[in-house]
Backbone bond lengths (Angstrom), bond angles and torsions (degrees), N, CA, C in turn:
res aa  C-N    CA-C-N  psi(-1)  N-CA   C-N-CA  omega(-1)  CA-C   N-CA-C  phi
1 X - - - 1.442 - - 1.538 110.37 -
2 X 1.335 116.57 -40.56 1.448 120.51 179.29 1.525 110.90 -61.72
3 X 1.307 116.45 -43.05 1.471 121.48 178.13 1.531 110.69 -59.47
4 X 1.325 116.40 -40.36 1.465 121.19 -179.78 1.537 110.43 -64.53
5 X 1.320 115.80 -42.20 1.469 120.37 178.15 1.525 110.30 -63.57
6 X 1.336 116.91 -44.73 1.465 120.41 178.52 1.520 111.39 -61.76
7 X 1.307 117.50 -40.91 1.465 121.24 177.81 1.528 110.75 -62.79
8 X 1.327 116.72 -42.73 1.463 121.10 179.22 1.529 110.92 -62.91
9 X 1.322 116.49 -42.54 1.464 120.71 178.29 1.525 111.10 -65.69
10 X 1.318 116.40 -39.69 1.460 120.68 178.89 1.531 111.17 -62.53
11 X 1.315 117.10 -37.96 1.467 121.93 -179.88 1.533 111.79 -65.58
12 X 1.320 117.68 -27.77 1.469 121.26 179.42 1.532 112.23 -72.20
13 X 1.334 116.86 -18.98 1.470 122.58 -179.94 1.533 111.13 51.55
14 X 1.319 115.70 49.63 1.465 120.87 -176.68 1.521 113.14 -67.05
15 X 1.320 117.86 -26.60 1.455 119.18 177.70 1.521 109.19 -70.51
16 X 1.312 116.72 -40.37 1.462 120.80 -179.79 1.528 111.20 -77.30
17 X 1.301 118.08 -34.92 1.462 124.06 -177.99 1.521 109.68 -120.28
18 X 1.312 116.52 60.15 1.461 121.85 -175.13 1.531 110.08 -68.23
19 X 1.330 118.08 110.72 1.466 120.52 -176.73 1.529 113.54 -64.41
20 X 1.317 118.10 -33.48 1.474 119.99 179.34 1.528 110.73 -68.86
21 X 1.322 116.30 -43.09 1.464 119.70 177.97 1.516 110.34 -64.46
22 X 1.319 117.04 -43.84 1.464 120.91 178.12 1.520 111.63 -59.09
23 X 1.323 116.91 -41.33 1.460 121.59 179.22 1.534 110.54 -65.87
24 X 1.324 116.88 -44.05 1.462 120.92 178.21 1.528 110.54 -59.35
25 X 1.331 116.98 -49.08 1.461 120.88 -178.64 1.524 111.55 -63.47
26 X 1.307 116.65 -39.56 1.470 120.84 178.49 1.532 110.63 -62.66
27 X 1.316 116.48 -44.15 1.470 119.90 179.85 1.525 112.09 -68.60
28 X 1.319 117.18 -36.11 1.463 119.96 176.09 1.522 110.90 -65.23
29 X 1.327 117.34 -43.35 1.475 120.98 176.95 1.528 110.10 -58.44
30 X 1.321 115.98 -43.16 1.462 121.55 -179.78 1.529 110.93 -61.34
31 X 1.331 116.64 -47.64 1.472 120.51 -179.44 1.516 111.58 -63.81
32 X 1.336 116.30 -45.12 1.459 119.34 -179.56 1.524 111.51 -70.71
33 X 1.319 117.69 -24.01 1.460 120.78 173.84 1.520 110.97 -67.58
34 X 1.319 116.32 -36.49 1.465 121.53 178.64 1.530 111.42 -78.06
35 X 1.334 115.57 -42.47 1.469 121.51 -176.02 1.534 109.26 -134.92
36 X 1.331 117.32 84.98 1.468 120.87 -173.93 1.534 115.25 -59.54
37 X 1.316 117.93 -27.06 1.473 120.04 -177.69 1.529 112.57 -94.68
38 X 1.299 116.58 4.52 1.462 121.70 -178.60 1.527 110.69 -64.32
39 X 1.321 116.02 146.83 1.462 122.34 174.35 1.520 107.36 -109.13
40 X 1.303 115.51 134.22 1.470 121.04 -178.47 1.522 108.53 -126.10
41 X 1.318 115.75 135.12 1.460 122.24 177.11 1.522 107.75 -110.43
42 X 1.312 115.86 130.40 1.462 121.91 177.54 1.522 107.30 -116.26
43 X 1.311 116.32 123.38 1.454 121.28 178.97 1.515 110.16 -104.72
44 X 1.326 115.57 145.47 1.455 121.10 173.07 1.524 108.40 -142.27
45 X 1.298 116.13 142.93 1.456 120.82 178.12 1.526 110.93 -74.04
46 X 1.327 116.04 -22.55 1.458 120.28 -172.20 1.526 111.95 -113.52
47 X 1.326 116.36 127.61 1.465 122.21 178.08 1.526 110.31 -61.72
48 X 1.336 117.35 -36.75 1.468 120.49 179.48 1.522 111.40 -59.50
49 X 1.318 117.19 -37.12 1.469 120.84 178.24 1.519 110.04 -65.79
50 X 1.319 116.70 -43.24 1.462 121.23 179.18 1.528 109.70 -60.94
51 X 1.319 116.73 -46.27 1.463 120.71 -179.15 1.527 111.62 -68.03
52 X 1.314 117.33 -31.56 1.467 121.54 176.98 1.537 110.44 -67.34
53 X 1.330 116.82 -42.17 1.466 121.32 -177.60 1.528 113.73 -77.11
54 X 1.318 117.16 -24.07 1.464 121.02 -174.35 1.533 113.87 -51.86
55 X 1.336 121.22 -50.27 1.473 118.73 -178.62 1.531 113.13 -64.61
56 X 1.327 117.43 -33.98 1.466 120.78 178.26 1.528 110.59 -65.99
57 X 1.326 115.74 -45.13 1.461 120.63 -179.46 1.527 111.05 -68.27
58 X 1.326 116.36 -41.62 1.468 120.06 -179.91 1.531 110.41 -64.92
59 X 1.314 117.35 -39.34 1.466 120.61 178.92 1.526 110.85 -64.05
60 X 1.313 116.33 -41.24 1.461 121.15 -177.30 1.531 112.30 -76.10
61 X 1.324 117.30 -37.18 1.462 120.78 -172.16 1.534 113.59 -116.28
62 X 1.304 118.15 14.83 1.470 126.81 173.57 1.526 116.33 16.09
63 X 1.326 115.73 89.72 1.456 120.30 174.49 1.517 115.65 78.68
64 X 1.322 117.11 1.90 1.468 120.22 -178.87 1.523 112.28 -100.35
65 X 1.338 117.25 9.96 1.461 119.22 -178.53 1.527 110.20 -116.63
66 X 1.309 115.32 155.41 1.454 122.53 175.17 1.521 106.11 -129.96
67 X 1.311 116.70 119.29 1.460 122.02 -179.23 1.523 108.89 -100.16
68 X 1.313 115.63 125.44 1.462 122.09 174.18 1.522 106.00 -119.11
69 X 1.306 116.18 115.38 1.465 120.45 -178.35 1.525 109.19 -125.06
70 X 1.318 115.59 57.32 1.458 120.56 179.47 1.513 113.22 76.53
71 X 1.322 117.27 13.88 1.466 121.05 -176.77 1.527 110.14 -125.99
72 X 1.305 116.10 78.06 1.466 120.38 -178.22 1.530 110.67 -86.51
73 X 1.314 115.26 81.43 1.465 120.59 177.05 1.526 109.02 -77.10
74 X 1.313 116.47 168.78 1.462 121.20 179.50 1.524 110.82 -60.68
75 X 1.332 117.65 -38.98 1.469 119.94 -179.21 1.533 111.43 -68.11
76 X 1.329 117.32 -36.07 1.469 119.42 177.84 1.520 110.85 -71.16
77 X 1.328 117.51 -38.69 1.467 120.21 176.01 1.525 110.27 -62.27
78 X 1.327 116.76 -38.67 1.459 121.03 177.01 1.524 110.77 -64.64
79 X 1.334 117.25 -41.71 1.465 121.31 178.71 1.529 110.92 -63.75
80 X 1.331 116.74 -39.49 1.472 120.67 178.00 1.528 109.34 -64.19
81 X 1.322 116.46 -45.24 1.464 120.80 -179.01 1.527 110.68 -61.50
82 X 1.327 117.32 -45.93 1.468 120.96 -179.14 1.531 111.04 -66.09
83 X 1.311 117.19 -33.56 1.456 121.74 -177.99 1.521 111.78 -77.16
84 X 1.301 117.73 -14.77 1.454 122.84 -178.29 1.526 112.34 -79.92
85 X 1.304 117.50 -12.45 1.473 121.22 -176.20 1.502 111.29 -82.67
């Protein structure tokens, strides 16, 4: 039975067609369509989630994102400060 469930999940190709990621990106596009200069903060409890989303966000927003994954270096703190103005 477990094998059957795994096969069914594999057929859905959820990693390739992640519905949660698609929904997030769709909503971000919608918000930025309404307010192009808006700043949005996305929080996640898990660093793996942040790292998983990073390429999707970078592809969609090319250079307009700042990823903080528990690594607040001096350059990232400077970027946050400059972006706050």
